[in-house]
Each structure stands twice: as C-alpha cells, then as structure tokens.
C-alpha positions as CSV (number, residue, x, y, z in Angstrom):
1,M,-9.3,-32.8,-57.7
2,T,-6.8,-32.3,-55.0
3,S,-7.7,-32.7,-51.2
4,D,-7.4,-28.9,-50.8
5,L,-10.1,-28.2,-53.4
6,Q,-12.4,-31.0,-52.1
7,F,-12.0,-29.5,-48.6
8,A,-12.9,-26.0,-49.8
9,L,-15.9,-27.3,-51.7
10,E,-17.3,-29.2,-48.8
11,L,-16.7,-26.2,-46.5
12,A,-18.3,-23.7,-48.8
13,E,-21.4,-26.0,-49.0
14,Q,-21.6,-26.3,-45.2
15,A,-21.3,-22.5,-44.8
16,G,-23.9,-22.0,-47.5
17,R,-26.4,-24.2,-45.8
18,L,-25.8,-22.2,-42.5
19,T,-26.5,-18.9,-44.4
20,L,-29.8,-20.3,-45.7
21,E,-31.0,-20.7,-42.2
22,Y,-31.1,-16.8,-42.1
23,F,-31.8,-16.0,-45.6
24,S,-35.1,-14.0,-46.0
25,S,-35.7,-14.0,-42.3
26,K,-37.7,-11.0,-41.0
27,S,-35.9,-11.4,-37.6
28,L,-32.4,-11.2,-39.1
29,Q,-29.9,-9.3,-36.9
30,V,-28.1,-6.6,-38.9
31,F,-25.2,-4.6,-37.4
32,T,-23.2,-1.6,-38.7
33,K,-19.4,-1.9,-38.9
34,K,-16.8,0.8,-38.4
35,D,-16.7,1.4,-42.1
36,A,-20.5,1.9,-42.1
37,S,-21.0,-1.3,-44.1
38,P,-23.6,-3.8,-42.8
39,V,-22.9,-7.2,-41.2
40,T,-25.3,-9.9,-40.1
41,V,-25.2,-12.7,-37.6
42,A,-25.1,-15.0,-40.5
43,D,-21.9,-13.5,-41.8
44,R,-20.2,-13.9,-38.5
45,R,-21.5,-17.5,-37.8
46,A,-20.5,-18.6,-41.3
47,E,-17.0,-17.2,-40.9
48,E,-16.7,-18.9,-37.5
49,L,-17.6,-22.2,-39.1
50,I,-15.1,-21.8,-41.9
51,R,-12.3,-20.7,-39.6
52,S,-12.9,-23.5,-37.1
53,A,-12.8,-26.1,-39.9
54,I,-9.6,-24.6,-41.4
55,A,-7.9,-24.5,-37.9
56,A,-8.6,-28.2,-37.4
57,A,-7.7,-29.5,-40.8
58,Y,-4.8,-27.1,-41.5
59,P,-3.3,-25.8,-38.2
60,G,-0.3,-24.1,-39.9
61,D,-2.3,-22.3,-42.5
62,G,-3.1,-18.6,-42.3
63,V,-6.7,-17.3,-42.5
64,L,-7.7,-13.8,-43.7
65,G,-11.4,-13.1,-43.5
66,E,-13.7,-10.2,-43.6
67,E,-15.2,-10.3,-40.2
68,F,-12.4,-11.3,-37.8
69,E,-8.6,-10.6,-37.3
70,E,-6.2,-12.4,-39.6
71,R,-4.4,-15.5,-38.4
72,L,-0.9,-15.6,-39.8
73,S,0.5,-18.5,-41.7
74,S,3.5,-20.5,-40.5
75,N,3.9,-22.3,-43.9
76,G,3.3,-19.9,-46.8
77,R,-0.4,-21.0,-47.1
78,R,-3.3,-18.7,-46.5
79,W,-7.1,-19.2,-46.8
80,I,-8.9,-16.0,-47.8
81,I,-12.6,-16.0,-47.1
82,D,-15.7,-13.9,-47.4
83,P,-18.6,-15.7,-45.6
84,I,-21.2,-13.7,-47.4
85,D,-20.2,-11.6,-50.4
86,G,-23.2,-9.4,-51.2
87,T,-24.5,-8.8,-47.7
88,K,-26.7,-6.1,-48.8
89,A,-28.4,-8.4,-51.2
90,F,-28.6,-11.0,-48.6
91,I,-30.3,-8.6,-46.2
92,H,-32.9,-7.8,-48.8
93,G,-33.7,-11.4,-49.6
94,V,-32.0,-11.2,-53.1
95,P,-30.3,-14.6,-53.9
96,L,-27.2,-13.3,-55.6
97,Y,-25.0,-13.6,-52.6
98,G,-22.0,-16.0,-52.4
99,V,-19.9,-17.8,-50.0
100,M,-16.3,-17.3,-51.1
101,I,-13.2,-19.4,-50.1
102,A,-9.8,-19.1,-51.7
103,L,-6.4,-20.7,-51.1
104,E,-3.3,-18.7,-51.6
105,V,0.1,-20.4,-51.6
106,E,3.2,-18.2,-51.6
107,G,1.2,-15.2,-52.6
108,T,-0.6,-16.9,-55.6
109,Q,-4.3,-17.7,-55.7
110,Q,-4.3,-21.5,-56.2
111,I,-8.0,-22.3,-55.6
112,G,-11.2,-20.3,-55.8
113,V,-14.6,-21.5,-54.8
114,V,-17.9,-19.4,-54.9
115,N,-21.1,-21.0,-53.7
116,F,-24.4,-19.3,-54.3
117,P,-26.6,-21.3,-51.8
118,A,-29.9,-19.7,-52.6
119,L,-29.4,-20.4,-56.4
120,R,-27.8,-23.9,-55.9
121,E,-24.9,-22.7,-58.1
122,L,-21.3,-23.7,-57.4
123,Y,-18.3,-22.3,-59.2
124,Y,-14.7,-23.5,-58.6
125,A,-11.3,-23.6,-60.0
126,E,-7.7,-24.7,-59.3
127,Q,-4.7,-23.4,-60.9
128,G,-3.9,-25.3,-64.1
129,C,-7.1,-27.4,-64.0
130,G,-9.8,-25.3,-65.5
131,A,-12.9,-23.7,-64.1
132,F,-16.3,-25.4,-63.3
133,F,-20.0,-24.5,-62.8
134,N,-22.0,-27.2,-61.0
135,G,-19.3,-29.8,-62.2
136,S,-19.3,-28.7,-65.8
137,L,-16.3,-27.0,-67.5
138,I,-16.8,-23.4,-68.4
139,T,-15.2,-20.7,-70.5
140,V,-15.6,-17.1,-71.0
141,S,-17.3,-15.7,-74.1
142,S,-15.6,-14.9,-77.5
143,V,-17.4,-11.5,-77.9
144,A,-14.7,-9.0,-79.1
145,N,-16.6,-5.9,-79.8
146,I,-17.5,-3.5,-76.9
147,P,-20.8,-2.5,-78.6
148,E,-21.8,-6.1,-78.3
149,A,-20.7,-6.7,-74.9
150,T,-22.5,-7.0,-71.6
151,V,-20.9,-5.0,-68.8
152,L,-21.8,-5.6,-65.0
153,F,-21.2,-3.3,-62.0
154,T,-21.8,-3.5,-58.3
155,E,-22.1,0.0,-57.0
156,K,-24.0,3.0,-58.4
157,E,-20.9,5.1,-58.4
158,Y,-19.8,3.3,-61.5
159,L,-22.6,5.1,-63.4
160,L,-22.8,8.2,-61.4
161,D,-19.1,9.3,-61.0
162,P,-18.0,12.3,-63.0
163,P,-17.1,11.8,-66.7
164,S,-13.8,9.9,-67.0
165,S,-11.5,9.0,-69.9
166,H,-10.4,5.8,-68.2
167,P,-11.0,2.8,-70.6
168,I,-12.9,0.9,-68.0
169,D,-15.2,3.9,-67.2
170,R,-15.9,4.5,-70.9
171,L,-17.5,1.0,-71.0
172,R,-20.6,2.4,-69.2
173,H,-21.3,4.5,-72.4
174,E,-19.9,2.2,-75.0
175,A,-21.2,-1.3,-74.1
176,G,-24.3,-2.7,-75.6
177,L,-25.8,-3.7,-72.3
178,V,-24.9,-2.4,-68.9
179,R,-26.5,-4.0,-65.7
180,G,-26.1,-4.0,-62.0
181,W,-25.8,-7.7,-61.5
182,G,-22.9,-7.1,-59.1
183,D,-20.7,-8.5,-56.2
184,C,-19.2,-12.0,-56.9
185,Y,-22.2,-12.9,-59.0
186,G,-21.2,-10.5,-61.8
187,H,-17.7,-11.9,-62.0
188,T,-19.0,-15.5,-62.2
189,L,-21.2,-14.5,-65.1
190,V,-18.1,-13.4,-66.9
191,A,-16.3,-16.7,-66.1
192,S,-19.3,-18.7,-67.5
193,G,-19.5,-16.7,-70.7
194,R,-22.9,-14.9,-69.9
195,A,-21.3,-11.5,-69.7
196,E,-18.1,-9.9,-70.9
197,V,-16.9,-7.5,-68.2
198,S,-17.7,-7.1,-64.5
199,V,-16.5,-4.0,-62.7
200,D,-16.0,-3.3,-59.0
201,K,-14.4,0.1,-58.2
202,I,-13.7,-0.7,-54.5
203,M,-12.6,-4.2,-53.4
204,S,-10.9,-5.9,-50.5
205,P,-8.7,-8.9,-50.7
206,W,-11.4,-11.3,-49.6
207,D,-13.7,-9.9,-52.4
208,C,-11.0,-10.8,-55.0
209,A,-9.2,-14.0,-54.0
210,A,-11.7,-16.6,-55.0
211,I,-12.7,-14.7,-58.2
212,I,-9.3,-14.4,-59.8
213,P,-8.6,-18.3,-60.3
214,I,-12.2,-18.9,-61.5
215,V,-12.1,-16.2,-64.2
216,T,-8.5,-16.9,-65.3
217,E,-9.0,-20.7,-65.4
218,A,-12.0,-20.0,-67.6
219,G,-9.8,-18.1,-70.0
220,G,-10.4,-14.6,-69.0
221,C,-8.4,-12.1,-67.1
222,C,-8.7,-10.1,-63.9
223,F,-6.9,-6.8,-63.1
224,D,-7.4,-3.6,-61.1
225,Y,-7.9,0.0,-62.4
226,T,-4.1,0.2,-62.9
227,G,-4.0,-3.0,-64.9
228,V,-2.4,-5.1,-62.3
229,T,-3.6,-8.7,-61.4
230,T,-3.8,-8.4,-57.5
231,I,-6.1,-9.0,-54.6
232,A,-5.0,-5.7,-53.0
233,G,-5.3,-3.2,-55.7
234,Q,-7.7,-0.4,-56.9
235,G,-10.9,-2.4,-57.5
236,L,-11.2,-5.4,-59.7
237,V,-12.2,-6.0,-63.3
238,S,-13.0,-9.4,-64.8
239,A,-13.2,-9.6,-68.5
240,N,-13.1,-12.2,-71.4
241,K,-9.8,-12.6,-73.2
242,E,-10.6,-10.4,-76.2
243,I,-12.1,-7.3,-74.4
244,G,-9.7,-7.7,-71.4
245,T,-6.7,-7.6,-73.7
246,A,-8.0,-4.5,-75.4
247,L,-8.7,-2.7,-72.1
248,L,-5.2,-3.5,-70.9
249,A,-3.7,-2.2,-74.0
250,S,-5.7,1.0,-73.8
251,M,-4.6,1.4,-70.1
252,S,-0.9,1.2,-71.0
253,R,-0.9,4.1,-73.5
C-alpha cells in the first residue's frame, strides 16, 4: 500500500467520523445550493477537514471538491473529493451515503476510496493493485445474461423518462431485478459482485472519480452514456465485465 493510499484511507475515516456527529440529527442544518440541490453543515465541515489535511501534506497538489472552489495543481496531481455522496440519503437518516476521495495523476484516476461510515464499510483501490472491501479483495460478478442481472439506479428519471432505445435505458425493462440502491453505494455493490450494473444519468467529476478505480480494479468497467470512460461525461455506468462489454458493443452499432 502506497503512502498516498494510506493517507486517503485515514482521511476518509476521519471525515466519516465527523459526518456521524451529524447523522440522524433532528437539528441538522440543511441549505439549498444554486442548482437547487441540498447541502448540510456536515458536507461543508467534512470537505474543509479533507482540504486542510491535503494542503498540509501535499501543498503542491490540486483539490477539486463539490462544496468549494477548485485549488489548481502545480505538479499534475489532483485530489477529487465528495464529502458526502448521497446528501439526500444522509438528510433522511439513510446509511447509504459515502465519503469519497480520489487521487488523479496526469488525468488518470490512480486511487479511489469510498467510506460508508454509518455501515462501517470501506472500499478502496489503487491502479494495478486490485480493489478491496474492508481489507478483503473483491471482484465483480460473472453474470452474463441481462434477464439474470440486478440493475441499480439513483434518480427516478431512469424509470420515468420517455421510452428509449439506448442499450442502458433498455435495462430497466430487461433486467431480472431493478432497484433504487443508488449514489456511490450502487456502484460499490457492482464492484463487490452483489449487482451487475449501476446507472446514474447525471454525474459530476467528484461523483465519479473514486468509483472508477474501484470498479475497474475489481474487474468491471465504467463508462458514460456515450461509452467513454471519463469523470466529465454524460452520467456514469458501472458494470461487470460481461454485461459491460455487451452494452458497449451495442452502443457502438
């Protein structure tokens, strides 16, 4: 384990403990951002904690986070953070929220860490070193048939949007089980072999950066609605190798 990964793991644990101080609190302060999405004092304090630690340990590294302005990198390294992915779940006392920390080096996601403090579940990966859940190596499932697959989604629009011929949208009708276990939790279920596909139609870079190395190091694949692996695309799809390959082939026709 590299010092970068150890740092990210310890920082995700620290930020996770901070969020638990506010989790399920009846007096939790909730604000509305310009894009009409909610943010809490816990989001902001957790991101401040993470940013402060990175600035002290890696003063030349950039930082991109959800709640504050980007700090530019002077060395090709950038930390990408989401202090609470699943803020709506957090507000409602649902434990499926995650603290996400990723390290990008020269445009490539090298490290991904997702901590679920309320569940005591920790996922992490480093490029070329495999993916892990609470210290144990994980792999995606081997399910190859969509009628046998479990497909997860975050927003209700995935089910309610008008009929579509897009291969990803067809999954909502063709899959054996479709469930709304969303946000980063759904993607980690794919990485650990407990689901086959997780779909988010709208994503920001901080929503994707930690997920991609975890899923890919577990043997799966991540891509957007155009079939490109990117943190700045049209949504994000995580899938096991068999179904992901079939989806990408369908999208290229």
